[in-house]
N, C-alpha and C positions, 0 to 999 in steps of 0.2 A: 603562573597558574593558568592552566587551559580552562576554557569554558566549554562545556559539552551539553548538548541537548538531545535527549532520546525522545523520539515521537512514538508514543504507544500505539502502534497499528497492529498489534497481535494480542493473544490471550495473556492473562496475568501469569499463567504457568511458564510460558516462554519467556516472559519478561523477567522472571527470576534469573534464568541463565544469562540473559543479555546484560543485566545490570552487573552481575558479578564479573563477567568478561570485560565490560566497558571499565570497571574499577581497576581491573589488573592492567588493562591496555593503556589506561590514562591515570596512573597513580597520582594522587594529590590534586586532582582536577576538581572544579566545582561542577556538579552534575545536576542538570535540571531535567524534569520529565514533563512533557506536554501530553495531556490526556483529556478525553471527554469527561464532562460532569459526572456522569454515572459511575465512573471507576475512581474518582478522587479520593474517597476514604480507603479503598483497598490500596491504592498506590502510596499512600502516606505512611505504609507500614515499612517501606524499604529504608534500611539504613544507608547512610552515606549520601543521601540526595540532598541538595541545597534547597531545592523548591519542587513542589508538584503544581504545575500550572494548568488551570482549566482551559480547554480550548472553547471558545466562545460560541461555537456553532454546533448544533445537534447532529448535522450531516457529516459525511466523510471529510477527511482532510482534503483540501483542494487549494490549488494556487489561485483560484478565484475568490476563496474565502480565507484570507490571511488571518493570522493570530496577532491582534493588536496589543495584547497584554504581556508580550514576552519581555522580561526585564533586560535582556542583552540586545544591543542593536545588531551585532553580528557575533555569532558563536564560532569558536575555533573549529568545532566539529559537531556534525548532526549525525545521529545514528537512526538508521530506518531498519527496524527488525522485519523479517519475512517470515511467514508461516509455511511457505512451500519453497522447493529448492530453485524454481525458476524465477521467483519474485513476481510471477504473472499476477496482475490485478493491483500491483502496488505503484503503477506508474504515477497515479494521482499524488501519492505520499512522496515519491521522489521529486515530482515537480514542485510540490509544496515545500520540500527541503531546499531545492534550488532557489526559491523565492526568497528564503531567509538569508541567502548569500553567505553561507559559512565559508571558511577557509577549506574544509575537506568534508566530503559526505562518506559515510560508511554503512555498510549493510550488516545485518546481523541474521544469522541462520537459526534453525530450530535448536541446535546445540549451544547457541549463544555466541559463537565465533564471530568476531568483528573483523570485517575486511574492508579496505578502502574501495571506493566506487568512484571513478573519474566522472567529471561533469560531461565529458565528451560521450561516455557510455550511456548516460541518462538521455542525452540529446539524440543519440542513435536509437535508443529504445522508443522515444517519441516519434522519430521519423518513421521507424518500422510500423508503429501502430498507425500513424497517419496514412501509410501506404496500404497496409493490410486490411483495415476496415472497409474502405471503398471497393478494394479487390474482392473481399469476401461478400459484400453486398452485391456486386455485379455477378459473381458466381451463383449466389442464391437466386437472384432475378432471372438468370438464364435457365438453371436447372430446376427451379421450384415449380413453375407453371406446368411443365410437362408431367412432373411426378404428381402434383396435385390433381390434374386431369385424370391421369392414369388411376389414382386412388379413388376418385369420385366415380369414374366408369366402372371400376372393379366392384365398389360397394353397390352401385345401382344394379349391376348384373347379378350379384349375389342375392339382392332382394327379389329381382324378377324371378330367378330360379326357385327360391323358397315358395313363392306364390303359385308356381306351376305344380308344385309337389304337394 
């Protein structure tokens, strides 16, 4: 019997579809759900879950804030549902999932479709993020000062024109 962990990083409405899909992809598996404390009671309504586990931290899932109360040392599968098609903004949850060292990581989309996600793909997302943030900051620092100066001068010029009339 496989052990599966779903990390609740999406709305409860989307979780409905994800849980149904996970149960069909992993029939007979023991499925745990990790969620923040504020959603514990709502998540306990789902049939077929072995446990609903509270995430000890009130902030977002992060590899820097691991869950110390997980019953399994290593899950066979960890599911990370996404609320948008690109999965943008979920890198922290994917890195959190990697830290759990499961055999496989899967993503779940809005329809609940569960697809395998390679650890290499997660590493490439991290690398792209590490490259893009400094690049975006550099572009901002180069382009922002002239545009801010232009806006300031335009606003000042507009005020001066209003005073003359």
